[in-house]
C-alpha positions as CSV (number, residue, x, y, z in Angstrom):
1,M,19.9,-91.5,-22.7
2,A,16.6,-93.2,-23.3
3,D,14.5,-94.1,-20.3
4,F,13.8,-97.6,-21.2
5,T,13.1,-100.9,-19.4
6,P,16.1,-102.2,-17.4
7,P,17.9,-105.3,-18.7
8,T,15.7,-107.7,-16.7
9,I,12.8,-106.7,-19.0
10,P,10.0,-107.0,-16.4
11,F,7.2,-107.9,-18.8
12,L,9.1,-111.1,-19.8
13,E,9.3,-112.2,-16.2
14,A,5.6,-111.4,-15.6
15,K,4.1,-112.9,-18.7
16,Q,6.2,-115.5,-20.6
17,G,5.2,-118.4,-18.4
18,H,5.3,-121.7,-20.2
19,Q,4.4,-120.4,-23.6
20,S,6.5,-121.8,-26.4
21,I,6.2,-118.7,-28.6
22,N,6.3,-115.1,-27.4
23,L,5.5,-112.1,-29.4
24,F,6.5,-108.5,-28.6
25,G,6.4,-105.2,-30.3
26,V,9.2,-102.6,-30.9
27,P,7.5,-99.3,-31.9
28,Y,10.3,-97.4,-33.5
29,D,10.9,-95.3,-36.6
30,K,13.6,-92.8,-35.8
31,T,15.9,-93.8,-38.7
32,A,13.2,-94.3,-41.3
33,S,14.7,-92.4,-44.2
34,F,11.8,-91.5,-46.4
35,R,8.4,-91.7,-44.6
36,K,7.8,-92.6,-40.9
37,G,5.0,-94.3,-39.1
38,T,6.3,-97.7,-38.3
39,L,6.2,-97.0,-34.6
40,L,2.4,-97.3,-34.9
41,A,2.6,-100.8,-36.5
42,P,2.6,-103.1,-33.4
43,N,-0.7,-101.8,-32.0
44,A,-2.3,-101.3,-35.4
45,I,-1.6,-105.0,-36.2
46,R,-3.0,-106.1,-32.8
47,E,-6.2,-104.0,-33.3
48,I,-7.0,-105.3,-36.7
49,S,-6.2,-108.8,-35.7
50,E,-8.7,-108.6,-32.9
51,A,-11.4,-106.8,-35.0
52,A,-11.1,-108.4,-38.5
53,I,-8.7,-111.3,-38.8
54,E,-9.9,-114.9,-38.1
55,S,-7.7,-117.0,-35.8
56,Y,-8.3,-120.0,-38.2
57,S,-6.1,-120.4,-41.3
58,P,-7.8,-122.4,-44.0
59,R,-4.6,-122.7,-45.9
60,R,-2.7,-124.3,-43.0
61,I,-5.8,-126.0,-41.5
62,Q,-4.7,-124.7,-38.2
63,D,-6.1,-122.2,-35.6
64,L,-4.1,-119.8,-33.4
65,T,-6.3,-120.8,-30.5
66,N,-4.5,-124.1,-30.5
67,L,-1.0,-122.6,-30.5
68,S,1.0,-122.0,-27.3
69,F,1.9,-118.4,-27.6
70,A,1.6,-115.1,-25.7
71,D,1.7,-111.4,-26.7
72,L,4.0,-109.8,-24.2
73,G,3.2,-106.2,-25.3
74,D,5.8,-103.7,-26.4
75,L,9.2,-102.9,-25.2
76,T,9.2,-99.6,-23.3
77,F,11.5,-96.8,-24.4
78,D,11.6,-93.2,-25.6
79,P,10.7,-93.1,-29.3
80,Q,13.6,-90.7,-29.7
81,S,16.1,-93.3,-28.4
82,S,19.1,-93.9,-30.6
83,P,19.1,-97.0,-32.7
84,E,22.1,-98.3,-30.7
85,E,20.0,-98.1,-27.5
86,V,17.1,-99.9,-29.2
87,F,19.5,-102.5,-30.5
88,A,20.7,-103.2,-27.0
89,L,17.1,-103.5,-25.6
90,V,16.0,-105.8,-28.4
91,Y,19.1,-107.9,-28.0
92,E,18.4,-108.2,-24.3
93,A,14.8,-109.1,-24.7
94,T,15.4,-111.7,-27.4
95,G,18.3,-113.2,-25.5
96,E,16.0,-113.7,-22.5
97,L,13.4,-115.5,-24.5
98,L,15.9,-117.7,-26.3
99,K,17.5,-118.6,-22.9
100,N,14.1,-119.8,-21.7
101,E,13.7,-122.0,-24.8
102,T,10.9,-119.9,-26.3
103,I,10.6,-118.6,-29.9
104,P,10.6,-114.8,-30.2
105,V,8.3,-113.2,-32.8
106,I,8.9,-109.4,-33.0
107,I,6.6,-106.8,-34.6
108,G,8.4,-103.7,-35.7
109,G,9.0,-101.0,-36.1
110,E,11.6,-100.2,-38.7
111,H,14.3,-102.7,-39.9
112,S,17.0,-101.3,-37.6
113,I,15.5,-103.3,-34.8
114,S,16.4,-106.6,-36.4
115,P,20.2,-106.8,-35.9
116,G,19.9,-106.8,-32.1
117,A,17.5,-109.8,-32.2
118,I,19.6,-111.7,-34.7
119,R,22.7,-111.1,-32.7
120,A,21.1,-112.7,-29.7
121,A,20.0,-115.7,-31.8
122,F,23.5,-116.1,-33.4
123,E,25.1,-116.2,-29.9
124,K,22.9,-119.1,-29.1
125,H,23.1,-120.8,-32.5
126,Q,26.5,-120.3,-34.2
127,N,25.2,-122.2,-37.3
128,L,22.2,-119.8,-37.5
129,Q,20.9,-119.2,-41.0
130,V,19.2,-115.8,-41.7
131,L,16.6,-115.4,-44.4
132,Q,16.0,-111.7,-45.3
133,I,12.8,-111.3,-47.2
134,D,12.9,-107.7,-48.4
135,A,12.7,-105.2,-51.3
136,H,16.0,-103.5,-50.3
137,A,19.5,-104.8,-49.8
138,D,20.0,-102.9,-46.5
139,L,23.8,-103.2,-46.9
140,R,24.9,-99.6,-46.4
141,E,27.8,-99.0,-44.1
142,H,26.3,-95.7,-43.1
143,Y,23.1,-93.9,-44.2
144,E,22.1,-90.4,-43.3
145,G,25.0,-90.2,-40.8
146,S,24.2,-93.4,-38.9
147,P,25.7,-96.9,-39.2
148,H,22.5,-98.2,-37.5
149,S,20.0,-96.8,-40.0
150,H,17.3,-99.2,-41.3
151,A,19.2,-99.0,-44.6
152,C,22.2,-100.7,-42.7
153,A,20.3,-103.5,-41.1
154,M,21.9,-106.4,-43.0
155,R,25.4,-104.8,-42.9
156,R,25.1,-104.8,-39.1
157,V,24.1,-108.4,-39.2
158,L,27.1,-109.2,-41.3
159,D,29.3,-107.6,-38.6
160,F,28.9,-111.0,-36.8
161,L,27.2,-113.4,-39.1
162,P,29.3,-115.3,-41.7
163,S,28.3,-114.2,-45.2
164,E,27.4,-117.7,-46.3
165,Q,24.8,-117.9,-43.5
166,L,22.7,-115.0,-44.9
167,I,20.2,-115.5,-47.7
168,Q,18.7,-112.4,-49.3
169,H,15.5,-112.9,-51.2
170,G,13.2,-110.5,-53.1
171,I,15.7,-107.6,-53.3
172,R,14.9,-105.2,-56.1
173,S,16.5,-102.0,-54.9
174,G,20.1,-101.2,-53.9
175,T,23.3,-99.6,-55.0
176,Q,25.6,-101.0,-57.6
177,D,28.0,-102.0,-54.9
178,E,25.3,-103.7,-52.9
179,Y,24.2,-105.8,-55.9
180,R,27.8,-106.7,-56.8
181,E,28.4,-107.9,-53.2
182,M,25.2,-110.0,-53.1
183,I,25.9,-111.6,-56.4
184,D,29.6,-112.2,-55.7
185,Q,28.7,-113.7,-52.3
186,K,25.9,-115.8,-53.9
187,R,23.5,-114.4,-51.3
188,L,20.8,-113.2,-53.7
189,V,18.4,-116.1,-54.1
190,S,15.3,-116.5,-56.2
191,L,12.1,-118.1,-55.0
192,S,12.7,-121.2,-57.1
193,D,16.2,-121.6,-55.6
194,L,15.1,-121.0,-52.0
195,P,14.4,-124.7,-51.2
196,S,17.9,-125.8,-52.1
197,R,19.5,-123.0,-50.2
198,L,17.7,-123.4,-46.9
199,K,19.7,-125.7,-44.7
200,K,18.6,-128.0,-41.9
201,A,19.8,-125.5,-39.3
202,P,18.3,-123.0,-36.9
203,L,16.7,-120.3,-39.1
204,W,15.8,-116.6,-38.3
205,V,13.4,-115.0,-40.7
206,T,13.5,-111.2,-41.0
207,F,10.5,-110.1,-43.1
208,D,10.3,-106.5,-44.4
209,I,6.7,-105.9,-45.5
210,D,7.9,-103.9,-48.5
211,Y,8.8,-107.3,-50.1
212,V,5.1,-107.3,-51.1
213,D,4.2,-105.2,-54.1
214,P,2.8,-101.8,-53.2
215,S,-0.3,-102.5,-55.2
216,E,-1.2,-104.9,-52.4
217,C,0.7,-103.3,-49.5
218,P,1.2,-99.5,-50.0
219,G,1.5,-98.8,-46.3
220,T,5.3,-98.8,-46.0
221,G,7.8,-96.1,-45.9
222,T,9.9,-97.0,-49.0
223,P,7.6,-98.7,-51.4
224,E,9.2,-100.4,-54.4
225,A,7.4,-101.5,-57.5
226,G,7.8,-105.0,-58.8
227,G,7.3,-106.9,-55.6
228,A,5.6,-110.2,-54.7
229,T,2.0,-110.9,-54.5
230,Y,0.5,-112.4,-51.3
231,R,0.1,-115.7,-53.1
232,E,3.9,-115.7,-53.7
233,V,4.4,-115.0,-50.0
234,E,2.3,-118.1,-49.2
235,Q,4.8,-120.2,-51.2
236,I,7.6,-119.0,-48.9
237,L,5.5,-119.7,-45.8
238,D,5.0,-123.3,-47.1
239,L,8.8,-123.7,-47.3
240,L,9.3,-122.4,-43.8
241,S,7.0,-125.0,-42.3
242,G,9.7,-127.7,-42.9
243,H,12.5,-125.8,-41.2
244,Q,13.7,-125.1,-37.7
245,V,12.6,-121.5,-37.4
246,I,13.8,-120.1,-34.1
247,G,12.8,-116.5,-34.5
248,I,11.0,-114.1,-36.7
249,D,10.7,-110.3,-37.1
250,L,8.1,-108.5,-39.2
251,V,9.1,-104.9,-39.9
252,E,8.4,-101.7,-41.9
253,L,4.6,-101.6,-41.9
254,S,3.6,-97.9,-41.6
255,P,-0.2,-97.8,-41.0
256,P,-0.7,-94.0,-41.5
257,L,0.5,-94.3,-45.1
258,D,-2.4,-96.5,-46.0
259,P,-5.7,-95.0,-44.7
260,S,-7.6,-97.9,-46.3
261,G,-6.1,-100.3,-43.8
262,I,-5.5,-103.0,-46.3
263,S,-1.7,-103.0,-45.6
264,T,-2.3,-103.5,-41.9
265,A,-4.8,-106.3,-42.7
266,L,-2.2,-108.0,-44.9
267,A,0.4,-107.7,-42.2
268,A,-1.9,-109.1,-39.6
269,K,-2.8,-112.1,-41.8
270,L,0.9,-112.6,-42.6
271,L,1.7,-112.5,-38.9
272,R,-1.0,-115.2,-38.2
273,E,0.5,-117.4,-40.9
274,L,4.1,-116.9,-39.7
275,L,3.0,-117.9,-36.2
276,L,1.3,-121.0,-37.5
277,T,4.5,-122.0,-39.4
278,L,6.0,-122.5,-35.9
279,A,3.3,-125.0,-34.8
C-alpha cells in the first residue's frame, strides 16, 4: 500500500484559501508503456516557468499576475503506487477543490491520472462534457496487464461518462477497434468541427502533450508523427475561452526525453495559456 496523503489532503486545507483556480502536480509514470519520465514534469514545468516564461500573454493580452490562482504543490505518494491508488488520491483532491467552488488545474504525470479527476467532476456536473486532446485513443480495456494503464485512460472515463459527452480530437494512433468505436460513436472530431460540438455545458479539458507534433515537442513517452503545430493549439485555446471550463489536466510531458528543454518550455507556455482561458 502506498504511503500517500490521507483523504483530507492537508495541502488543500493549508493553501487553497480564496483562490478561484488551484493548480497541483501528480508526478507519476508507473504505467508509461514505452518511455518514462513524466513523474518529473510538474517540477520541470514550474522551474522553466519561473526562469524563462513571461507571465504576460501577448496573444490573450492578459497577465498571470492578475489571475486569482495558487500552485498547491504536488500530491504526495510513493511513485510505485498502483494506478488505482493514484486514481483515488486524484479523485479525492479534485473533489475537494470542486466542492470549494475552485477550478482544478492538474499537471501530470501520465494520462492514467486523468480519470480520477474527471470522475470527481462528473459527480458534481452530470452534464459534464470532456474534451480529450491527444494523439492516442486511449480506449484499451487492458494494456500490459492493467485496466488502469495510461493507454486505458478514456476507457476508464467511459465507465461512468455517457459516450456522447466525450469529444476526442487529434487522435492519430489507435487500434482498428478503437477507431471503429470513435467513428461509430461520432466522438472523433476535427478542428474545424470542434466549435459546433462544444456545448454550453461544464467542460473538462484533458490535454496530452503528444497532441503536438514531435518536431515541436519531442519530450513525450510515445511521440506520434503528424501532430498539431503550436499555432493550431492556439486555435483550440481561443475556442475554450468561450466555454465553461471547470477543470484541466495537462499530461505526458517527459522532460528527460528532450535535453534541449524546448518541450518543457512549450508545456509551460501552454499551461500559462490554459490558465488564462479561465480568466
